[in-house]
C-alpha positions as CSV (number, residue, x, y, z in Angstrom):
1,M,130.4,77.8,79.7
2,G,133.5,79.9,79.9
3,I,136.8,81.0,78.6
4,R,140.3,80.5,80.0
5,D,142.1,83.3,81.7
6,G,145.3,83.5,83.7
7,E,143.6,81.9,86.7
8,G,141.5,79.2,85.1
9,M,138.0,79.5,83.7
10,H,136.3,82.8,83.4
11,P,132.5,82.2,83.8
12,Y,129.8,83.8,81.7
13,N,127.0,85.2,83.7
14,R,124.1,85.2,81.2
15,A,121.7,86.5,83.9
16,T,123.4,89.9,84.1
17,G,123.6,92.8,81.6
18,G,121.0,94.2,79.3
19,N,122.2,93.0,75.9
20,T,120.1,91.0,73.5
21,P,121.0,88.9,70.5
22,G,119.9,91.8,68.3
23,D,122.5,94.2,69.6
24,S,125.2,95.3,67.1
25,D,128.7,93.9,67.4
26,E,129.9,97.4,68.3
27,S,127.4,97.8,71.1
28,L,128.3,94.4,72.5
29,L,132.0,95.2,72.4
30,R,131.4,98.5,74.2
31,S,129.6,96.6,76.9
32,V,132.5,94.1,77.1
33,A,134.8,97.1,77.6
34,T,132.8,98.1,80.7
35,G,133.1,94.6,82.1
36,S,129.9,92.8,80.9
37,D,130.3,89.1,80.9
38,F,126.9,88.8,79.2
39,A,128.0,90.9,76.2
40,L,131.1,88.7,75.8
41,A,128.9,85.6,75.9
42,Q,126.8,87.1,73.2
43,L,129.8,87.7,71.0
44,M,131.0,84.2,71.6
45,D,127.6,82.8,70.7
46,R,127.7,84.9,67.5
47,Y,131.2,84.1,66.4
48,G,132.6,81.3,68.4
49,E,131.6,78.5,66.0
50,R,132.8,80.5,62.9
51,L,136.1,81.2,64.6
52,F,136.5,77.6,65.5
53,G,135.9,76.6,61.9
54,F,138.5,79.0,60.7
55,A,141.1,77.9,63.3
56,V,140.5,74.2,62.8
57,R,140.9,74.4,59.0
58,L,144.3,76.0,59.5
59,L,145.5,74.1,62.4
60,G,144.0,70.7,61.5
61,C,143.4,69.8,65.2
62,P,140.1,70.5,67.0
63,Q,141.8,70.7,70.4
64,D,144.2,73.3,69.3
65,A,141.4,75.2,67.6
66,E,139.3,75.2,70.8
67,E,142.2,76.6,72.7
68,V,142.9,79.3,70.1
69,V,139.2,80.4,70.1
70,S,139.2,80.5,73.9
71,D,142.4,82.7,73.8
72,T,140.8,84.9,71.1
73,F,137.9,85.8,73.4
74,V,140.3,86.3,76.4
75,A,142.2,88.8,74.2
76,A,138.9,90.4,73.1
77,W,137.9,90.8,76.8
78,R,141.2,92.4,77.6
79,G,141.4,94.6,74.5
80,A,137.8,95.7,74.0
81,G,138.5,99.2,75.5
82,K,141.2,99.8,72.9
83,F,138.9,99.0,69.9
84,R,138.6,102.2,67.8
85,G,136.3,101.0,65.0
86,E,139.0,101.1,62.3
87,C,137.6,97.8,61.1
88,S,134.5,95.7,61.8
89,V,134.3,93.8,65.1
90,R,134.1,90.6,63.1
91,A,137.3,91.4,61.3
92,W,138.9,92.4,64.6
93,L,138.1,89.0,66.1
94,Y,139.3,87.1,63.1
95,S,142.5,89.2,63.2
96,I,143.1,88.2,66.8
97,C,142.4,84.5,66.0
98,R,144.6,84.6,62.9
99,N,147.5,85.9,64.9
100,L,147.1,83.2,67.6
101,V,146.9,80.5,64.9
102,T,150.1,81.8,63.3
103,D,151.9,81.8,66.6
104,R,150.8,78.2,67.3
105,L,151.9,77.1,63.8
106,R,155.3,78.6,64.4
107,R,155.7,76.5,67.5
108,R,155.3,73.2,65.7
109,K,156.8,71.7,62.6
110,N,153.8,70.3,60.8
111,V,150.1,70.9,60.6
112,S,148.2,67.9,62.0
113,T,146.4,65.8,59.4
114,C,143.7,64.5,61.8
115,P,140.4,64.0,60.0
116,L,138.1,67.0,60.2
117,H,134.8,65.7,58.9
118,H,133.9,64.2,62.3
119,T,134.2,67.6,64.1
120,V,133.4,70.3,61.5
121,G,130.3,70.5,59.4
122,D,129.5,66.8,59.9
123,P,126.0,66.2,58.5
124,S,123.4,64.1,60.1
125,P,123.7,60.4,59.1
126,A,122.4,59.9,55.7
127,S,119.7,57.3,55.0
128,D,122.2,55.8,52.5
129,P,125.3,54.7,54.5
130,E,127.3,54.4,51.3
131,H,126.5,57.9,50.3
132,H,127.3,59.2,53.8
133,A,130.7,57.4,53.7
134,W,131.5,58.9,50.3
135,T,130.5,62.4,51.4
136,G,132.8,62.1,54.5
137,W,135.7,60.8,52.3
138,R,135.3,63.7,49.9
139,R,135.1,66.3,52.7
140,E,138.4,65.0,54.2
141,Q,140.0,65.0,50.7
142,V,139.1,68.6,50.2
143,A,140.3,69.5,53.7
144,S,143.6,67.7,53.1
145,C,144.1,69.6,49.8
146,V,143.2,72.9,51.5
147,R,145.9,72.3,54.2
148,R,148.5,71.8,51.4
149,L,148.0,75.4,50.1
150,P,150.6,78.0,51.0
151,S,149.7,79.7,54.3
152,A,148.6,83.1,52.9
153,A,146.4,81.5,50.2
154,R,144.9,79.0,52.6
155,Q,144.0,81.7,55.1
156,T,142.4,83.9,52.4
157,L,140.4,81.0,51.1
158,V,139.1,79.9,54.5
159,L,138.2,83.5,55.5
160,R,136.3,84.1,52.3
161,I,134.4,80.8,51.9
162,Y,134.0,79.7,55.5
163,G,134.1,83.0,57.3
164,D,132.1,84.7,54.6
165,L,134.2,87.9,55.1
166,T,134.3,90.6,52.4
167,Y,137.5,91.3,50.5
168,E,137.8,94.5,52.6
169,E,137.5,92.6,55.8
170,I,140.0,90.0,54.7
171,A,142.4,92.8,53.8
172,Q,142.0,94.1,57.3
173,V,142.5,90.7,58.9
174,C,145.6,89.9,56.8
175,N,146.9,93.5,56.8
176,C,147.3,93.6,53.0
177,P,145.7,95.5,50.1
178,V,142.4,94.3,48.7
179,G,144.1,93.6,45.4
180,T,146.4,91.1,47.2
181,V,143.4,89.4,48.7
182,R,141.9,88.9,45.2
183,S,145.2,87.6,43.8
184,R,145.6,85.2,46.7
185,L,142.0,83.9,46.4
186,N,142.3,83.4,42.7
187,Y,145.6,81.5,43.2
188,A,144.1,79.4,46.0
189,M,141.1,78.4,43.9
190,T,143.2,77.5,40.9
191,R,145.8,75.6,43.0
192,L,143.1,73.8,45.0
193,G,141.4,72.7,41.7
194,E,144.8,71.2,40.6
195,L,145.3,69.4,43.9
196,L,141.7,68.0,43.8
197,D,142.2,66.9,40.1
198,A,145.4,65.1,41.1
199,E,143.5,63.2,43.8
200,N,140.6,62.4,41.4
201,V,138.2,64.4,43.5
202,D,135.6,66.5,41.7
203,N,136.2,70.2,42.0
204,C,132.9,71.5,43.4
205,L,133.8,73.3,46.5
206,E,131.1,74.0,49.0
207,E,131.3,75.6,52.4
208,D,130.6,72.5,54.4
209,Q,133.2,70.6,52.5
210,L,136.1,73.0,53.0
């Protein structure tokens, strides 16, 4: 498994380095700064799936999200030595990912509306096919409504509910006051409820249905 760099794929060497899954994010990032592929692999194991979930819910396209997450860890590899601890490592990674998502959205006119329930949070097949089909339909309806929110509100909602970031971390990621985060989140939840009501979808948001 690897990440893309300027010359192709950058391989992870899991057999090198002394880091363990219990190491702190800060310790791992310090090791990344010294050139440890193993430490970078640990961070990717820890946050890669979450960052993908964040990116795909904003971009609407799994392929684009995979590329953004790959680029996020390339940037983390290159910038680890400049990290000064002004925010959490988790918030720092989400900030990099958010900037890359924003850049990609600027380069295209519309967010893709490809179905997400086959690629994100897809549960194991239910014993009741009808129930499974209904769950998949509802998940896509929620995802579609989330994508219709204004960008700032959508990002705040996804960071809070899917990324499980604190208000303070979201403020660091979005470079705004905590009060603004609270306002955006309140607006996002209210507006999402209105959109779901308009689509006759029950408003009971859960993480795996975002």
